[in-house]
Each structure stands twice: as C-alpha cells, then as structure tokens.
VMD Tcl script that builds the backbone (N, CA, C; Angstrom):
set m [mol new atoms 252]
animate dup $m
set s [atomselect $m all]
$s set {name element resname resid chain x y z} {
  {N N UNK 1 A 24.342 243.882 130.567}
  {CA C UNK 1 A 23.619 245.125 130.822}
  {C C UNK 1 A 24.613 246.202 131.042}
  {N N UNK 2 A 24.156 247.457 130.465}
  {CA C UNK 2 A 24.926 248.623 130.603}
  {C C UNK 2 A 24.997 248.926 132.099}
  {N N UNK 3 A 26.218 249.041 132.784}
  {CA C UNK 3 A 26.274 249.282 134.113}
  {C C UNK 3 A 25.549 250.698 134.512}
  {N N UNK 4 A 25.495 251.622 133.593}
  {CA C UNK 4 A 24.869 252.916 133.821}
  {C C UNK 4 A 23.346 252.855 133.878}
  {N N UNK 5 A 22.729 251.743 133.508}
  {CA C UNK 5 A 21.304 251.716 133.446}
  {C C UNK 5 A 20.608 250.985 134.592}
  {N N UNK 6 A 21.438 250.184 135.369}
  {CA C UNK 6 A 20.760 249.386 136.454}
  {C C UNK 6 A 21.224 249.897 137.857}
  {N N UNK 7 A 20.952 249.024 138.817}
  {CA C UNK 7 A 21.369 249.177 140.169}
  {C C UNK 7 A 22.676 248.595 140.445}
  {N N UNK 8 A 23.693 249.379 140.741}
  {CA C UNK 8 A 25.066 248.957 140.861}
  {C C UNK 8 A 25.371 247.995 142.019}
  {N N UNK 9 A 24.811 248.370 143.202}
  {CA C UNK 9 A 25.245 247.700 144.445}
  {C C UNK 9 A 24.071 246.957 145.182}
  {N N UNK 10 A 23.095 246.678 144.488}
  {CA C UNK 10 A 21.948 245.914 145.125}
  {C C UNK 10 A 21.358 244.977 144.142}
  {N N UNK 11 A 20.657 244.017 144.636}
  {CA C UNK 11 A 19.877 242.984 143.832}
  {C C UNK 11 A 18.519 243.392 143.712}
  {N N UNK 12 A 18.060 243.838 142.535}
  {CA C UNK 12 A 16.587 244.161 142.309}
  {C C UNK 12 A 16.352 243.847 140.873}
  {N N UNK 13 A 15.122 244.454 140.423}
  {CA C UNK 13 A 14.589 244.221 139.188}
  {C C UNK 13 A 14.935 245.219 138.045}
  {N N UNK 14 A 15.917 245.984 138.353}
  {CA C UNK 14 A 16.350 246.980 137.312}
  {C C UNK 14 A 16.662 246.501 135.945}
  {N N UNK 15 A 17.147 245.286 135.867}
  {CA C UNK 15 A 17.489 244.706 134.579}
  {C C UNK 15 A 16.204 244.610 133.744}
  {N N UNK 16 A 15.109 244.173 134.282}
  {CA C UNK 16 A 13.838 244.245 133.617}
  {C C UNK 16 A 13.297 245.535 133.131}
  {N N UNK 17 A 13.517 246.510 134.121}
  {CA C UNK 17 A 13.116 247.933 133.785}
  {C C UNK 17 A 13.801 248.395 132.608}
  {N N UNK 18 A 15.136 248.066 132.607}
  {CA C UNK 18 A 16.105 248.532 131.463}
  {C C UNK 18 A 15.550 247.963 130.170}
  {N N UNK 19 A 15.186 246.708 130.181}
  {CA C UNK 19 A 14.646 246.057 128.935}
  {C C UNK 19 A 13.452 246.766 128.352}
  {N N UNK 20 A 12.542 247.278 129.319}
  {CA C UNK 20 A 11.326 247.867 128.788}
  {C C UNK 20 A 11.731 249.287 128.221}
  {N N UNK 21 A 12.930 249.825 128.594}
  {CA C UNK 21 A 13.269 251.086 128.049}
  {C C UNK 21 A 14.322 250.811 126.753}
  {N N UNK 22 A 14.301 249.533 126.314}
  {CA C UNK 22 A 15.012 249.140 125.199}
  {C C UNK 22 A 16.594 249.410 125.402}
  {N N UNK 23 A 16.952 249.082 126.631}
  {CA C UNK 23 A 18.535 249.362 127.013}
  {C C UNK 23 A 19.156 248.009 127.410}
  {N N UNK 24 A 18.659 246.913 126.798}
  {CA C UNK 24 A 19.337 245.675 127.029}
  {C C UNK 24 A 20.685 245.553 126.384}
  {N N UNK 25 A 21.651 245.085 127.037}
  {CA C UNK 25 A 22.970 245.174 126.519}
  {C C UNK 25 A 23.203 244.168 125.287}
  {N N UNK 26 A 22.685 242.970 125.437}
  {CA C UNK 26 A 22.820 241.931 124.324}
  {C C UNK 26 A 21.491 241.801 123.624}
  {N N UNK 27 A 21.641 241.454 122.380}
  {CA C UNK 27 A 20.385 241.184 121.509}
  {C C UNK 27 A 19.588 240.131 122.192}
  {N N UNK 28 A 20.110 239.132 122.783}
  {CA C UNK 28 A 19.420 238.091 123.403}
  {C C UNK 28 A 18.643 238.601 124.737}
  {N N UNK 29 A 19.125 239.657 125.310}
  {CA C UNK 29 A 18.376 240.222 126.468}
  {C C UNK 29 A 17.160 240.984 125.861}
  {N N UNK 30 A 17.240 241.673 124.872}
  {CA C UNK 30 A 16.157 242.432 124.343}
  {C C UNK 30 A 15.102 241.564 123.705}
  {N N UNK 31 A 15.515 240.397 123.283}
  {CA C UNK 31 A 14.653 239.390 122.562}
  {C C UNK 31 A 13.658 238.837 123.547}
  {N N UNK 32 A 13.902 239.051 124.829}
  {CA C UNK 32 A 12.824 238.623 125.803}
  {C C UNK 32 A 11.526 239.335 125.594}
  {N N UNK 33 A 11.478 240.447 124.924}
  {CA C UNK 33 A 10.317 241.171 124.669}
  {C C UNK 33 A 9.601 240.655 123.387}
  {N N UNK 34 A 10.274 239.798 122.695}
  {CA C UNK 34 A 9.774 239.376 121.318}
  {C C UNK 34 A 8.464 238.501 121.322}
  {N N UNK 35 A 8.342 237.723 122.415}
  {CA C UNK 35 A 7.091 236.751 122.443}
  {C C UNK 35 A 6.232 237.202 123.458}
  {N N UNK 36 A 4.957 236.877 123.412}
  {CA C UNK 36 A 3.986 237.412 124.381}
  {C C UNK 36 A 4.308 236.692 125.790}
  {N N UNK 37 A 4.611 235.432 125.787}
  {CA C UNK 37 A 4.962 234.807 127.070}
  {C C UNK 37 A 6.030 235.429 127.844}
  {N N UNK 38 A 7.179 235.645 127.199}
  {CA C UNK 38 A 8.413 236.185 127.833}
  {C C UNK 38 A 8.209 237.656 128.102}
  {N N UNK 39 A 7.500 238.420 127.208}
  {CA C UNK 39 A 7.152 239.860 127.362}
  {C C UNK 39 A 6.371 240.092 128.646}
  {N N UNK 40 A 5.416 239.155 128.858}
  {CA C UNK 40 A 4.548 239.287 130.128}
  {C C UNK 40 A 5.478 239.144 131.420}
  {N N UNK 41 A 6.362 238.241 131.345}
  {CA C UNK 41 A 7.234 238.001 132.486}
  {C C UNK 41 A 8.103 239.217 132.660}
  {N N UNK 42 A 8.759 239.738 131.626}
  {CA C UNK 42 A 9.456 240.952 131.725}
  {C C UNK 42 A 8.725 242.139 132.376}
  {N N UNK 43 A 7.477 242.346 131.863}
  {CA C UNK 43 A 6.695 243.389 132.409}
  {C C UNK 43 A 6.335 243.150 133.833}
  {N N UNK 44 A 5.961 241.921 134.252}
  {CA C UNK 44 A 5.640 241.574 135.624}
  {C C UNK 44 A 6.829 241.807 136.583}
  {N N UNK 45 A 8.010 241.383 136.122}
  {CA C UNK 45 A 9.252 241.485 137.018}
  {C C UNK 45 A 9.635 242.986 137.008}
  {N N UNK 46 A 9.474 243.751 135.967}
  {CA C UNK 46 A 9.890 245.151 135.991}
  {C C UNK 46 A 9.002 245.939 136.884}
  {N N UNK 47 A 7.666 245.662 137.018}
  {CA C UNK 47 A 6.786 246.314 137.799}
  {C C UNK 47 A 6.584 246.021 139.230}
  {N N UNK 48 A 7.105 244.689 139.521}
  {CA C UNK 48 A 6.980 244.207 140.907}
  {C C UNK 48 A 8.258 243.509 141.409}
  {N N UNK 49 A 9.019 244.126 142.186}
  {CA C UNK 49 A 10.306 243.630 142.638}
  {C C UNK 49 A 10.082 242.446 143.570}
  {N N UNK 50 A 8.918 242.484 144.277}
  {CA C UNK 50 A 8.644 241.334 145.226}
  {C C UNK 50 A 8.377 240.085 144.515}
  {N N UNK 51 A 7.597 240.228 143.380}
  {CA C UNK 51 A 7.319 239.002 142.627}
  {C C UNK 51 A 8.739 238.495 141.946}
  {N N UNK 52 A 9.592 239.324 141.421}
  {CA C UNK 52 A 10.845 238.957 140.860}
  {C C UNK 52 A 11.597 238.261 141.831}
  {N N UNK 53 A 11.767 238.872 143.070}
  {CA C UNK 53 A 12.595 238.222 144.067}
  {C C UNK 53 A 12.095 236.980 144.605}
  {N N UNK 54 A 10.728 236.850 144.666}
  {CA C UNK 54 A 10.171 235.547 145.214}
  {C C UNK 54 A 10.227 234.404 144.114}
  {N N UNK 55 A 10.383 234.690 142.885}
  {CA C UNK 55 A 10.503 233.658 141.788}
  {C C UNK 55 A 12.029 233.340 141.503}
  {N N UNK 56 A 12.904 234.282 141.893}
  {CA C UNK 56 A 14.271 234.114 141.528}
  {C C UNK 56 A 14.978 232.794 142.163}
  {N N UNK 57 A 14.762 232.670 143.446}
  {CA C UNK 57 A 15.461 231.610 144.241}
  {C C UNK 57 A 14.909 230.204 143.731}
  {N N UNK 58 A 13.652 229.986 143.571}
  {CA C UNK 58 A 13.223 228.713 143.068}
  {C C UNK 58 A 13.732 228.372 141.553}
  {N N UNK 59 A 13.814 229.456 140.829}
  {CA C UNK 59 A 14.318 229.239 139.447}
  {C C UNK 59 A 15.870 228.855 139.512}
  {N N UNK 60 A 16.617 229.501 140.313}
  {CA C UNK 60 A 18.082 229.215 140.479}
  {C C UNK 60 A 18.206 227.661 140.976}
  {N N UNK 61 A 17.341 227.365 141.845}
  {CA C UNK 61 A 17.475 225.912 142.284}
  {C C UNK 61 A 17.001 224.981 141.188}
  {N N UNK 62 A 16.134 225.318 140.410}
  {CA C UNK 62 A 15.672 224.398 139.367}
  {C C UNK 62 A 16.778 224.380 138.192}
  {N N UNK 63 A 17.461 225.357 137.966}
  {CA C UNK 63 A 18.559 225.478 137.106}
  {C C UNK 63 A 19.753 224.639 137.633}
  {N N UNK 64 A 19.979 224.691 138.869}
  {CA C UNK 64 A 21.046 223.969 139.574}
  {C C UNK 64 A 20.856 222.423 139.559}
  {N N UNK 65 A 19.648 222.103 139.404}
  {CA C UNK 65 A 19.282 220.551 139.293}
  {C C UNK 65 A 19.249 220.084 137.978}
  {N N UNK 66 A 19.558 220.845 137.033}
  {CA C UNK 66 A 19.518 220.410 135.543}
  {C C UNK 66 A 20.468 219.237 135.295}
  {N N UNK 67 A 21.686 219.509 135.827}
  {CA C UNK 67 A 22.763 218.538 135.600}
  {C C UNK 67 A 23.561 218.909 134.295}
  {N N UNK 68 A 24.875 218.755 134.404}
  {CA C UNK 68 A 25.661 219.211 133.272}
  {C C UNK 68 A 26.383 217.873 132.762}
  {N N UNK 69 A 26.262 217.671 131.516}
  {CA C UNK 69 A 27.055 216.598 130.865}
  {C C UNK 69 A 28.375 217.088 130.391}
  {N N UNK 70 A 29.558 216.537 130.953}
  {CA C UNK 70 A 30.802 217.013 130.506}
  {C C UNK 70 A 31.590 216.024 129.717}
  {N N UNK 71 A 32.663 216.359 129.172}
  {CA C UNK 71 A 33.561 215.497 128.394}
  {C C UNK 71 A 32.743 214.777 127.273}
  {N N UNK 72 A 33.007 213.427 127.095}
  {CA C UNK 72 A 32.356 212.805 126.031}
  {C C UNK 72 A 30.850 212.527 126.209}
  {N N UNK 73 A 30.357 212.922 127.516}
  {CA C UNK 73 A 28.941 212.692 127.791}
  {C C UNK 73 A 28.019 213.918 127.209}
  {N N UNK 74 A 28.666 214.913 126.918}
  {CA C UNK 74 A 27.970 216.091 126.361}
  {C C UNK 74 A 28.193 216.359 124.930}
  {N N UNK 75 A 27.708 217.449 124.371}
  {CA C UNK 75 A 27.949 217.910 123.013}
  {C C UNK 75 A 27.705 219.400 122.948}
  {N N UNK 76 A 28.367 219.979 122.115}
  {CA C UNK 76 A 28.073 221.416 121.706}
  {C C UNK 76 A 27.223 221.321 120.445}
  {N N UNK 77 A 26.033 221.852 120.627}
  {CA C UNK 77 A 25.064 221.744 119.524}
  {C C UNK 77 A 25.340 222.815 118.494}
  {N N UNK 78 A 25.220 222.444 117.267}
  {CA C UNK 78 A 25.130 223.465 116.134}
  {C C UNK 78 A 23.792 224.202 116.183}
  {N N UNK 79 A 22.626 223.523 116.622}
  {CA C UNK 79 A 21.321 224.155 116.818}
  {C C UNK 79 A 20.911 223.740 118.152}
  {N N UNK 80 A 20.629 224.723 119.040}
  {CA C UNK 80 A 20.307 224.328 120.449}
  {C C UNK 80 A 19.058 223.417 120.605}
  {N N UNK 81 A 18.207 223.549 119.572}
  {CA C UNK 81 A 16.914 222.803 119.666}
  {C C UNK 81 A 17.019 221.410 119.227}
  {N N UNK 82 A 18.132 220.950 118.703}
  {CA C UNK 82 A 18.255 219.555 118.085}
  {C C UNK 82 A 19.548 219.036 118.484}
  {N N UNK 83 A 19.587 217.750 118.695}
  {CA C UNK 83 A 20.777 216.983 118.923}
  {C C UNK 83 A 21.566 216.856 117.621}
  {N N UNK 84 A 22.811 216.966 117.706}
  {CA C UNK 84 A 23.699 216.864 116.496}
  {C C UNK 84 A 23.539 215.618 115.776}
}
mol reanalyze $m
mol bondsrecalc $m
mol representation Tube
mol addrep $m
C-alpha cells in the first residue's frame, strides 16, 4: 500500500478504505474488489473499524494453524489451485 494513503502509526482499516478509492498498491490488492464475496468484505471492513479489528485476530490465529510444509514435504506450485 502506498504509505501516503493510509494510517502510518496505527492499526486500523485504512487499507480497505484505500482500496475503495482504487489506491491499492498491488494488483492483487485491488483484485479484492473483483468478486461479490470479497468486495462485500472490503466494503464492510472499510466502513466499520470495529468489525475489522474483531475479525482480524481470529483470522490470524486460523492462518497460523495452517501449517507449513518445508523442504521435500512441500512444493512450489506452477498453478496455486492445483498440485504439480
């Protein structure tokens, strides 16, 4: 994200507000507005910082529990949706 478009020294929902202004830094950021399901989440988080913060911690815990396969147990996929 462009540092000039968000909150510099605090944790808030400015990232999502920037996306709604079409100021996402990466194409992958702006692509969150491309589907109805993700676009609704962007709009919800942009308009309600309390909802964003309340959903952030459980999401981080869930991601932390995914487990990473390293070395010969993992693979770098040519297509993220399919095993090589």
